[in-house]
N, C-alpha and C positions, 0 to 999 in steps of 0.2 A: 504493500500500500504506500502510495506517495504521501509524504509528510511536508506540510506547508510550514516553514520556519516562522514567518511573521505574517499573520493573517489580520487584516483590518475589517471589522464588521462595521458597515456604515448604517446605523440604526439598530440599537440594541433593544428592540421591542420583543414581543413574545417569540417569534421565529428566529430573529437575529441572536437574541441572547441564548435561546434554546440550542441552536446549532453551535454557537461558541462553546458552551458547556459540554455538549455531547462529543464534539470533535476534539476538544482538549482531553476528555476522559479516555478516549480510544486511541489517542496519540497521533491523530491526523493533523492537528494544529499544535505548533510549538507556542510561541508567544502571541497572544491575542489582544489586539487593540480594540477597544469599543469606541466608536466615534459617533457623537450626537449632539443635539442642541440642549438637551435636558441634563443638567448635572446631577439632579436627584435621581433620575432613572439609571444614569451611568454609575452613580454610587451604589445603587442597589445591586446592579450586575457585578460590580467589583467586590462588594461585601460577601456576595454569594459565591465567589470564586469562578464566575462564569467567564470573566475576562480578567487579563493581567494588567491592563493599563486602561485608563479612562481619559479620552480627549474630547474637548469641545471645540478645539481648533481643527476643523475637519481637513483641510489640505496638507498642512504640515504633518498631520497624523499618518499620511500616506507614505512617508519616507521609508524606504527599505522594504515595503510590502512586496511579497511575492504572490499573494492572493488577496483580492478586495472583493467582499461579499456585500452587495447592495441590498440592504434589507429594510429600506424606507418604503413608504406608500408608493404604489405602482406608478402614479403620474410624476412624483417626485424622482423616482429612480430613473425614469426615461429622460426627464428634463436635466438631471445632473450628471448623467453618465459621461458626457464628453469632458466636462470639467474635472471630474475625478480622474479620467484617463490622462488629461494634461498635466496633472500634479503628481501622479503616481509614477513609478519607474517604468521605463518603456518595456520591461520584460514582465511586468505584473499581469497576472491572470484575473479576469473579472467574471463574476457570475452574480445572479440575482435570485430572489426567492418569491417573486410576485406571481399573483394568480392570473395575470394577463401576459402573454409572451409575445405576440406579433409586434407590438409597437417597439419594444426595447430591442428585439432582435434586428428590426429594420434600422433603429437608430445605431446599434452597434456596427451594422454594415456601413452606414453613412459616415461614421467616424473612423472607418479603417480599422475596426477592432475584431473582425471576423476570426482572425487567427488566434485571438486570446480572450474571447468573450463566449460563454456558454450559459444560455438561460436555463433556470431550473425552477420547478414549482413543486415544493413538498406539500402534499395535501394533509396537513397536520394542524390546522388552526383550531381555536376555540374562541368563545366570546370575549374572554378576558384578554387585556392588553398589557404591555409593559414587561419590564425584567422582573418584576415581582411575581408575575405569572408564569415565567419561564420554566420549562421542564426539560432537561436533557434526554429524558426517555420518551418525549412526545413523538419522536420519529419511528419508534419501534413498530414494525408491522405495517406502517403506513407507505403509500406510494409516493415516489418522486419522479416527476416527468422532466426529462431533459429535452430541450428544443433547439438542437443545433441548426445552423444555417447550412445552405448547400456546401459551402467551402470550409466549414468549421473542421479542424484537423481531427482525425480519428483519435490521436493521442490524447487530446484534450477531453474528448467524450469519455475515454477510458478512465482518465484521472477523476473526472467528476462522478462517474459512475462508482468508483472505488470510495470516494468521499461519502457519498450518500448511502451507499451500502454499509459502510463502516458504522454509521450512526443508527443503522437499523432500518433503513428504507428498502422497499422493493422498487428497483429502478427500471423505468421504461423510457423509450425514445420516441418522440412524436414531432411532426412538423408543427411549427408554432401556430398556424392558422387552424389546423385541424384540432389542436389542443384548445384554442380559444372558443371554437365552436362547441366542442364537447363540454367543456367546463362551464359554458354559459347555462346548459341545461342541468348538468349534475351538481353544480355549486352556486352559481350566481342566480339562477331562477329560484331555488329554494329560499334564498336570502331575501329576494324581492318578494316572494309570497309571504314570508314571515313578517316583513315590514307592513305589507298591505293588510294582512289579517289583524295585526295588532292595531293599525290605524283605523280599521273598520270598527273594531270594538271600541276604541277610544271615542269614535264619533257616533256611535249608536244612540238612538233616541232614548232608550232606557240604560244609559251607560253604567250607572251605578248598580243596577240589578244584574247586568251582564258581568261586571267586575266581581259581584258578590258570588256569582255562580261559576267563575272560572275554576276549572278542575285540571286533572292531569292532562288531558288531550290538548287543551289550549296552551298549557304551559310548554308541553313537549314541541308543539308545532311552532310556537312563537319564541323559542328559546334564542334563535338567531337574531331576533329583533333587538336584542340588547348589544349587538356588535357595533363597533366603531363607526359613526356616521361618515366622518371625513374619509376613511379608508374606502367605504363602499361608494361614495360619490365618485371617487377617483376611478374605482373599477367600472362603474356605469359609464363614465366618460370614455374610458379607453377600449372598453369592449361593447360599446353601445350597440352596433349592428347585430352582433351574435346574440346579445341579451334580448333585443327586441324580437328577433326571430324566435327565441325560445319562449318569450312571453306570448307571442302570437299563437305558437303551437299549443301552449297551455290554455290560452283563451278558447281556442277551438274546441279543446276536450272538455273545458269547463262549460261552454255553451251546450255541447251535447249532453252533459250531465244534467245541467240546469233544465234543458227542454224536456229530457226523459222524466225528470221528477215532476215537472209541471204537467206533462201529458200522461202520467202514470204508466209510463212505458217501462215495465219491471224488466223486460228482456234487455234493453240498452243499458239500464242501471246495472243488471247483473253482469253483463259483458265488461263494462268499465271497471267494476269492482274486481272480476276475475283477472283482468289484465294487470291490475295494480297488485293483487295477491301474488301472481306469478312472478313479477319483477321483485317484489320485496322479499319473497322467499329465496330467490336467487342471490340477492345481495346478501341476506343473512347467513346462507349456507356457504358462500364463497370464501 
């Protein structure tokens, strides 16, 4: 396994700090620098031993780095990639951990970073944020998708595969656009459904009665509604077309179900429920 002597984690939130701790523990990272704007968050990461050094001066912190992990929100990651590359050593490798891959892969190509940038998306998030919620075990048994460009060196793909495997992930490789289309349905759509469902309850005519009668089903379905708003606004902006397509497909299924209930068409209701059962059982058993 390749070991990175000096890794700079730009953004020590949930995923960045968790990766720092996990990679340090397995020997993939040597000295880890956490770089970010919040000294309080960096101090938490430092006190927990997730990073070895905390820096709020972003660009100077990149000196000597052989790996830079961009773990800021997705829109920020895309917008700051070229500046990070300008201040880091010319031999430094870059990766990111965002859930939208197409825009940052395109940006890396525009900035001449194809030979030393590889996008990654570990599917290991949770509603809580910040270094205080970081968990080095969060990647175990989870999938991490690598999204190389056409000209990305195979050796870089191998190195990143080893890194994510070392922290416990099952690694797969996909085209960035294919990833963004699929993740819009599997991850971004459920998030938007949770937001919409919670907002519907909040605006209900008998709001207090609704709130008083909330039980496990509503709590489970809207758990994602507690997620960070700024992060999801960024995701909605960067993966807009794929998310809208997924929402349109959901709306069509929703309309079919709504109409079947209105028309007392138990056959259609049963068909939709059977399809949902089949998919859900397959997910649970896999």
